[in-house]
C-alpha atoms as an extended CHARMM CRD file, in Angstrom:
* protein
*
       178  EXT
         1         1  TRP       CA             -0.4150000000       10.1710000000        8.5870000000  PROA      1               0.0000000000
         2         2  ASP       CA             -1.9530000000        8.5230000000       11.4450000000  PROA      2               0.0000000000
         3         3  VAL       CA             -6.0900000000        7.8400000000       11.2340000000  PROA      3               0.0000000000
         4         4  ARG       CA             -6.3390000000        7.7730000000       14.8140000000  PROA      4               0.0000000000
         5         5  ARG       CA             -5.0540000000       11.2090000000       15.5890000000  PROA      5               0.0000000000
         6         6  ALA       CA             -6.3140000000       12.8040000000       12.4250000000  PROA      6               0.0000000000
         7         7  GLY       CA             -9.8840000000       11.5380000000       13.7430000000  PROA      7               0.0000000000
         8         8  GLY       CA             -9.5080000000       12.9490000000       17.1730000000  PROA      8               0.0000000000
         9         9  MET       CA             -9.5170000000        8.8350000000       18.2210000000  PROA      9               0.0000000000
        10        10  ASP       CA             -7.6140000000        7.4240000000       20.9250000000  PROA      10              0.0000000000
        11        11  PRO       CA             -4.0230000000        6.6730000000       19.8840000000  PROA      11              0.0000000000
        12        12  ALA       CA             -4.3860000000        3.3320000000       21.9410000000  PROA      12              0.0000000000
        13        13  VAL       CA             -6.8640000000        1.9350000000       20.0680000000  PROA      13              0.0000000000
        14        14  PRO       CA             -5.6560000000       -0.6360000000       17.6400000000  PROA      14              0.0000000000
        15        15  VAL       CA             -6.5840000000       -0.3130000000       14.0680000000  PROA      15              0.0000000000
        16        16  TRP       CA             -6.9820000000       -3.6400000000       12.2180000000  PROA      16              0.0000000000
        17        17  SER       CA             -7.5560000000       -2.8460000000        8.6300000000  PROA      17              0.0000000000
        18        18  VAL       CA             -8.1230000000        0.3580000000        6.5720000000  PROA      18              0.0000000000
        19        19  ILE       CA             -9.8570000000        0.9530000000        3.3550000000  PROA      19              0.0000000000
        20        20  GLY       CA             -9.9970000000        4.1260000000        1.2430000000  PROA      20              0.0000000000
        21        21  ASN       CA            -13.1210000000        5.3820000000       -0.4830000000  PROA      21              0.0000000000
        22        22  SER       CA            -13.5450000000        7.3350000000       -3.6190000000  PROA      22              0.0000000000
        23        23  ASP       CA            -15.0410000000       10.2700000000       -1.8160000000  PROA      23              0.0000000000
        24        24  GLY       CA            -11.6070000000       10.6690000000        0.1220000000  PROA      24              0.0000000000
        25        25  SER       CA            -12.8470000000        9.1110000000        3.3710000000  PROA      25              0.0000000000
        26        26  VAL       CA            -11.1900000000        6.2920000000        4.9230000000  PROA      26              0.0000000000
        27        27  ILE       CA            -12.6850000000        3.4460000000        6.7950000000  PROA      27              0.0000000000
        28        28  ALA       CA            -10.9450000000        1.4480000000        9.4800000000  PROA      28              0.0000000000
        29        29  GLY       CA            -11.4260000000       -1.5810000000       11.9810000000  PROA      29              0.0000000000
        30        30  CYS       CA            -10.4880000000        0.2290000000       15.3380000000  PROA      30              0.0000000000
        31        31  GLY       CA            -10.9450000000       -1.3040000000       18.0630000000  PROA      31              0.0000000000
        32        32  ASP       CA            -14.1600000000       -3.2770000000       18.3490000000  PROA      32              0.0000000000
        33        33  SER       CA            -15.6880000000       -1.7710000000       15.8620000000  PROA      33              0.0000000000
        34        34  LEU       CA            -15.3900000000        0.3330000000       12.3640000000  PROA      34              0.0000000000
        35        35  CYS       CA            -14.5150000000        3.8430000000       12.2360000000  PROA      35              0.0000000000
        36        36  ARG       CA            -15.2690000000        6.5760000000        9.2470000000  PROA      36              0.0000000000
        37        37  LEU       CA            -13.0830000000        9.2510000000        8.9610000000  PROA      37              0.0000000000
        38        38  ASN       CA            -14.6080000000       12.0250000000        6.3510000000  PROA      38              0.0000000000
        39        39  GLY       CA            -12.1550000000       15.2960000000        6.6550000000  PROA      39              0.0000000000
        40        40  ASP       CA            -12.2340000000       16.1450000000       10.7060000000  PROA      40              0.0000000000
        41        41  THR       CA            -15.5840000000       14.0200000000       11.2150000000  PROA      41              0.0000000000
        42        42  LEU       CA            -15.1090000000       10.7800000000       12.7040000000  PROA      42              0.0000000000
        43        43  THR       CA            -18.4530000000        8.5590000000       12.4650000000  PROA      43              0.0000000000
        44        44  VAL       CA            -18.1680000000        4.8980000000       15.0730000000  PROA      44              0.0000000000
        45        45  TRP       CA            -20.1290000000        2.2190000000       13.8190000000  PROA      45              0.0000000000
        46        46  GLY       CA            -21.1290000000       -0.5360000000       16.3810000000  PROA      46              0.0000000000
        47        47  THR       CA            -23.8750000000       -2.7110000000       18.2630000000  PROA      47              0.0000000000
        48        48  ALA       CA            -26.2510000000        0.1960000000       17.6230000000  PROA      48              0.0000000000
        49        49  ASN       CA            -25.5110000000       -0.1820000000       13.7290000000  PROA      49              0.0000000000
        50        50  GLY       CA            -25.8290000000       -3.9540000000       13.7840000000  PROA      50              0.0000000000
        51        51  LEU       CA            -22.2970000000       -4.4770000000       14.0130000000  PROA      51              0.0000000000
        52        52  PRO       CA            -21.0400000000       -6.6230000000       16.6560000000  PROA      52              0.0000000000
        53        53  ALA       CA            -17.8120000000       -6.1290000000       18.6340000000  PROA      53              0.0000000000
        54        54  ASP       CA            -15.1900000000       -7.8260000000       16.7890000000  PROA      54              0.0000000000
        55        55  HSD       CA            -11.5230000000       -7.4250000000       15.3650000000  PROA      55              0.0000000000
        56        56  TRP       CA            -12.5760000000       -6.2510000000       11.9480000000  PROA      56              0.0000000000
        57        57  ASN       CA             -9.5960000000       -7.0340000000       10.1650000000  PROA      57              0.0000000000
        58        58  PHE       CA            -10.4830000000       -7.2170000000        6.6640000000  PROA      58              0.0000000000
        59        59  LEU       CA            -12.2380000000       -4.8180000000        4.6630000000  PROA      59              0.0000000000
        60        60  VAL       CA            -13.7170000000       -4.9780000000        1.1110000000  PROA      60              0.0000000000
        61        61  ARG       CA            -15.4700000000       -2.6540000000       -1.1970000000  PROA      61              0.0000000000
        62        62  ASP       CA            -17.5510000000       -4.8810000000       -3.4000000000  PROA      62              0.0000000000
        63        63  SER       CA            -18.6680000000       -3.7550000000       -7.4310000000  PROA      63              0.0000000000
        64        64  ALA       CA            -22.0280000000       -2.7940000000       -5.8860000000  PROA      64              0.0000000000
        65        65  GLY       CA            -20.6810000000       -0.5410000000       -3.7550000000  PROA      65              0.0000000000
        66        66  GLU       CA            -21.3140000000       -2.7550000000       -0.4320000000  PROA      66              0.0000000000
        67        67  LEU       CA            -19.0460000000       -2.6470000000        2.2030000000  PROA      67              0.0000000000
        68        68  TRP       CA            -17.8920000000       -6.1730000000        3.5070000000  PROA      68              0.0000000000
        69        69  ALA       CA            -16.1860000000       -6.4840000000        6.8810000000  PROA      69              0.0000000000
        70        70  ARG       CA            -14.4590000000       -9.5500000000        8.0980000000  PROA      70              0.0000000000
        71        71  GLY       CA            -13.6680000000       -9.9400000000       11.6740000000  PROA      71              0.0000000000
        72        72  GLN       CA            -12.3830000000      -12.7060000000       13.9460000000  PROA      72              0.0000000000
        73        73  ASN       CA            -15.7150000000      -14.0440000000       14.3140000000  PROA      73              0.0000000000
        74        74  HSD       CA            -18.0180000000      -12.3190000000       11.8430000000  PROA      74              0.0000000000
        75        75  VAL       CA            -18.7300000000      -10.9010000000        8.6290000000  PROA      75              0.0000000000
        76        76  ALA       CA            -20.9580000000       -7.7370000000        8.1550000000  PROA      76              0.0000000000
        77        77  VAL       CA            -22.0970000000       -5.8410000000        5.0510000000  PROA      77              0.0000000000
        78        78  LEU       CA            -22.7820000000       -1.9490000000        4.8490000000  PROA      78              0.0000000000
        79        79  MET       CA            -25.2030000000       -1.4560000000        1.7490000000  PROA      79              0.0000000000
        80        80  PRO       CA            -24.4250000000        2.1440000000        0.0110000000  PROA      80              0.0000000000
        81        81  ALA       CA            -26.0250000000        5.1140000000        1.8650000000  PROA      81              0.0000000000
        82        82  GLU       CA            -26.8800000000        3.0300000000        4.9480000000  PROA      82              0.0000000000
        83        83  SER       CA            -26.1710000000        3.3190000000        8.2870000000  PROA      83              0.0000000000
        84        84  GLN       CA            -26.9260000000       -0.2930000000        9.7330000000  PROA      84              0.0000000000
        85        85  PHE       CA            -24.9530000000       -3.2090000000        8.7060000000  PROA      85              0.0000000000
        86        86  THR       CA            -26.1390000000       -6.9370000000        7.8150000000  PROA      86              0.0000000000
        87        87  LEU       CA            -24.5040000000      -10.1670000000        9.3080000000  PROA      87              0.0000000000
        88        88  ARG       CA            -23.3780000000      -12.6220000000        6.8240000000  PROA      88              0.0000000000
        89        89  ASP       CA            -21.4520000000      -14.8980000000        9.3480000000  PROA      89              0.0000000000
        90        90  LEU       CA            -19.8040000000      -17.8780000000        7.8260000000  PROA      90              0.0000000000
        91        91  PRO       CA            -20.5830000000      -21.3970000000        8.6150000000  PROA      91              0.0000000000
        92        92  ASP       CA            -18.6060000000      -23.0440000000       11.9610000000  PROA      92              0.0000000000
        93        93  VAL       CA            -16.3350000000      -25.4740000000       10.1680000000  PROA      93              0.0000000000
        94        94  PRO       CA            -13.7810000000      -27.9550000000       11.7860000000  PROA      94              0.0000000000
        95        95  GLY       CA            -10.5600000000      -26.6740000000       10.9200000000  PROA      95              0.0000000000
        96        96  ARG       CA            -11.4050000000      -22.9450000000       10.6060000000  PROA      96              0.0000000000
        97        97  SER       CA             -8.4550000000      -20.6970000000       11.1240000000  PROA      97              0.0000000000
        98        98  THR       CA             -7.4080000000      -17.0880000000       11.8480000000  PROA      98              0.0000000000
        99        99  TYR       CA             -6.4870000000      -16.4860000000        8.1920000000  PROA      99              0.0000000000
       100       100  ALA       CA             -9.4350000000      -14.3540000000        7.0460000000  PROA      100             0.0000000000
       101       101  ALA       CA             -9.7370000000      -13.0300000000        3.5000000000  PROA      101             0.0000000000
       102       102  LEU       CA            -12.4690000000      -11.7610000000        1.3640000000  PROA      102             0.0000000000
       103       103  ALA       CA            -12.3980000000      -11.6200000000       -2.5500000000  PROA      103             0.0000000000
       104       104  GLU       CA            -15.1230000000      -10.7660000000       -4.9800000000  PROA      104             0.0000000000
       105       105  ASP       CA            -15.3680000000      -13.2450000000       -7.9740000000  PROA      105             0.0000000000
       106       106  ARG       CA            -16.4280000000      -11.7920000000      -11.7790000000  PROA      106             0.0000000000
       107       107  ASN       CA            -19.8530000000      -12.4790000000      -11.2390000000  PROA      107             0.0000000000
       108       108  GLY       CA            -20.1890000000      -10.1410000000       -7.8390000000  PROA      108             0.0000000000
       109       109  GLN       CA            -20.2070000000      -13.0910000000       -5.5610000000  PROA      109             0.0000000000
       110       110  MET       CA            -17.9180000000      -12.7350000000       -2.2300000000  PROA      110             0.0000000000
       111       111  LEU       CA            -15.4930000000      -15.3240000000       -1.7000000000  PROA      111             0.0000000000
       112       112  ALA       CA            -14.2030000000      -16.1770000000        2.1130000000  PROA      112             0.0000000000
       113       113  THR       CA            -11.0910000000      -18.4450000000        3.1820000000  PROA      113             0.0000000000
       114       114  LEU       CA            -12.2010000000      -20.9010000000        5.9920000000  PROA      114             0.0000000000
       115       115  GLY       CA             -9.4860000000      -22.6980000000        7.1770000000  PROA      115             0.0000000000
       116       116  SER       CA             -8.6250000000      -25.5260000000        4.3900000000  PROA      116             0.0000000000
       117       117  SER       CA            -11.9900000000      -24.5530000000        2.7740000000  PROA      117             0.0000000000
       118       118  LEU       CA            -13.0780000000      -21.6550000000        0.6810000000  PROA      118             0.0000000000
       119       119  ALA       CA            -16.7840000000      -20.1660000000        0.7920000000  PROA      119             0.0000000000
       120       120  ARG       CA            -19.2590000000      -18.3270000000       -1.2580000000  PROA      120             0.0000000000
       121       121  TYR       CA            -22.0650000000      -15.9120000000       -0.7040000000  PROA      121             0.0000000000
       122       122  GLU       CA            -24.8740000000      -17.0890000000       -3.0290000000  PROA      122             0.0000000000
       123       123  GLU       CA            -28.8220000000      -16.7470000000       -3.0040000000  PROA      123             0.0000000000
       124       124  GLY       CA            -28.6940000000      -15.5830000000        0.6540000000  PROA      124             0.0000000000
       125       125  GLY       CA            -26.1440000000      -17.8730000000        1.9400000000  PROA      125             0.0000000000
       126       126  TRP       CA            -22.4260000000      -19.3260000000        2.0030000000  PROA      126             0.0000000000
       127       127  HSD       CA            -21.8410000000      -22.6310000000        0.1720000000  PROA      127             0.0000000000
       128       128  VAL       CA            -18.5500000000      -23.8690000000        1.3070000000  PROA      128             0.0000000000
       129       129  PHE       CA            -16.0230000000      -25.9590000000       -0.8900000000  PROA      129             0.0000000000
       130       130  SER       CA            -13.9960000000      -28.3760000000        1.1570000000  PROA      130             0.0000000000
       131       131  GLN       CA            -12.0140000000      -31.7150000000        0.8380000000  PROA      131             0.0000000000
       132       132  ALA       CA            -15.7050000000      -33.2370000000       -0.2140000000  PROA      132             0.0000000000
       133       133  ASN       CA            -15.2530000000      -31.0000000000       -3.3850000000  PROA      133             0.0000000000
       134       134  GLY       CA            -11.9800000000      -31.7200000000       -4.0170000000  PROA      134             0.0000000000
       135       135  PHE       CA             -9.7740000000      -29.4750000000       -1.7270000000  PROA      135             0.0000000000
       136       136  ASP       CA             -6.6370000000      -30.4430000000        0.2890000000  PROA      136             0.0000000000
       137       137  THR       CA             -6.2750000000      -30.2630000000        3.9810000000  PROA      137             0.0000000000
       138       138  ASP       CA             -3.7740000000      -27.3750000000        3.6460000000  PROA      138             0.0000000000
       139       139  THR       CA             -4.8030000000      -24.3120000000        5.4450000000  PROA      139             0.0000000000
       140       140  ILE       CA             -5.7970000000      -21.1770000000        2.7480000000  PROA      140             0.0000000000
       141       141  THR       CA             -4.0490000000      -17.9540000000        3.8130000000  PROA      141             0.0000000000
       142       142  CYS       CA             -4.8800000000      -15.5040000000        1.1810000000  PROA      142             0.0000000000
       143       143  LEU       CA             -7.2490000000      -15.1850000000       -1.6050000000  PROA      143             0.0000000000
       144       144  THR       CA             -7.3080000000      -12.7580000000       -4.7770000000  PROA      144             0.0000000000
       145       145  VAL       CA             -9.4610000000      -12.8440000000       -8.1270000000  PROA      145             0.0000000000
       146       146  ASP       CA             -7.4950000000      -11.7990000000      -11.3700000000  PROA      146             0.0000000000
       147       147  ARG       CA             -8.5580000000       -9.7700000000      -14.2210000000  PROA      147             0.0000000000
       148       148  GLN       CA             -9.6100000000      -12.8190000000      -16.1140000000  PROA      148             0.0000000000
       149       149  GLY       CA            -11.8200000000      -13.9060000000      -13.1490000000  PROA      149             0.0000000000
       150       150  SER       CA             -9.4310000000      -16.8470000000      -12.1180000000  PROA      150             0.0000000000
       151       151  VAL       CA             -9.4980000000      -17.6370000000       -8.1840000000  PROA      151             0.0000000000
       152       152  TRP       CA             -5.9080000000      -17.6390000000       -6.7840000000  PROA      152             0.0000000000
       153       153  PHE       CA             -5.0390000000      -18.3250000000       -3.0020000000  PROA      153             0.0000000000
       154       154  SER       CA             -2.0620000000      -19.4810000000       -1.1180000000  PROA      154             0.0000000000
       155       155  LEU       CA             -1.4220000000      -22.5560000000        1.3310000000  PROA      155             0.0000000000
       156       156  ILE       CA              0.4750000000      -22.3630000000        4.1510000000  PROA      156             0.0000000000
       157       157  GLY       CA              3.8380000000      -23.7190000000        3.0810000000  PROA      157             0.0000000000
       158       158  HSD       CA              2.7320000000      -24.9270000000        0.0390000000  PROA      158             0.0000000000
       159       159  GLY       CA              2.6970000000      -21.9720000000       -2.6760000000  PROA      159             0.0000000000
       160       160  LEU       CA             -0.0570000000      -20.7870000000       -4.6120000000  PROA      160             0.0000000000
       161       161  ARG       CA             -3.1590000000      -22.6170000000       -6.2910000000  PROA      161             0.0000000000
       162       162  ARG       CA             -5.1670000000      -21.3640000000       -9.1220000000  PROA      162             0.0000000000
       163       163  TRP       CA             -8.6540000000      -22.8020000000       -9.0230000000  PROA      163             0.0000000000
       164       164  LEU       CA             -9.3550000000      -24.4940000000      -12.3610000000  PROA      164             0.0000000000
       165       165  GLY       CA            -12.5100000000      -24.5120000000      -13.6490000000  PROA      165             0.0000000000
       166       166  TYR       CA            -14.1970000000      -22.1070000000      -10.9140000000  PROA      166             0.0000000000
       167       167  GLY       CA            -17.8230000000      -22.3610000000      -11.5710000000  PROA      167             0.0000000000
       168       168  GLU       CA            -17.8340000000      -24.9650000000      -14.1210000000  PROA      168             0.0000000000
       169       169  TRP       CA            -16.8970000000      -27.8460000000      -12.0420000000  PROA      169             0.0000000000
       170       170  GLU       CA            -18.2010000000      -30.5260000000       -9.6240000000  PROA      170             0.0000000000
       171       171  HSD       CA            -15.9480000000      -33.1390000000       -7.7700000000  PROA      171             0.0000000000
       172       172  TRP       CA            -17.1420000000      -36.2550000000       -6.0560000000  PROA      172             0.0000000000
       173       173  ASN       CA            -15.0000000000      -38.5010000000       -3.8870000000  PROA      173             0.0000000000
       174       174  SER       CA            -15.4890000000      -41.3230000000       -1.3330000000  PROA      174             0.0000000000
       175       175  ALA       CA            -16.7960000000      -38.2630000000        0.9540000000  PROA      175             0.0000000000
       176       176  ASN       CA            -19.7360000000      -38.1840000000       -1.1070000000  PROA      176             0.0000000000
       177       177  GLY       CA            -20.1950000000      -41.8280000000       -1.0230000000  PROA      177             0.0000000000
       178       178  LEU       CA            -18.3400000000      -42.6440000000       -4.4750000000  PROA      178             0.0000000000
């Protein structure tokens, strides 16, 4: 089954990501937009919907029903029953890589990879956890949260790590003046 042909979309348009919805519809990062295919009806979301042109290569539906879309340059959120996206772009930090992942923690906060750092969306903004908080300089490539709420991430060439004490610790080192 090809989402492009099923919705009458040009087969030459690249599909970067796909997520299924509980109503049977499918959302895909298609070209520089997002597309929703519901039966034979294709809806394309773009700049008119507050969604900047990007390669939308990571999609997550959170526990509140919000659709989070992550592209190479932007993060956008679509609230349930809405047609306008809200931008929640990540801060520009040194060492930002092309590995783009999102995962919801057990408190309903979204986590994002950011090069060798992780960011958590809380209180209307992104809180970045980096070397200053005890992270290494290794690039984080994947991110997931298990059923017990543990945050796991993979490091390029250095395996898998679990974030011990997630949400329960602070770390100070020479970068903080200690």
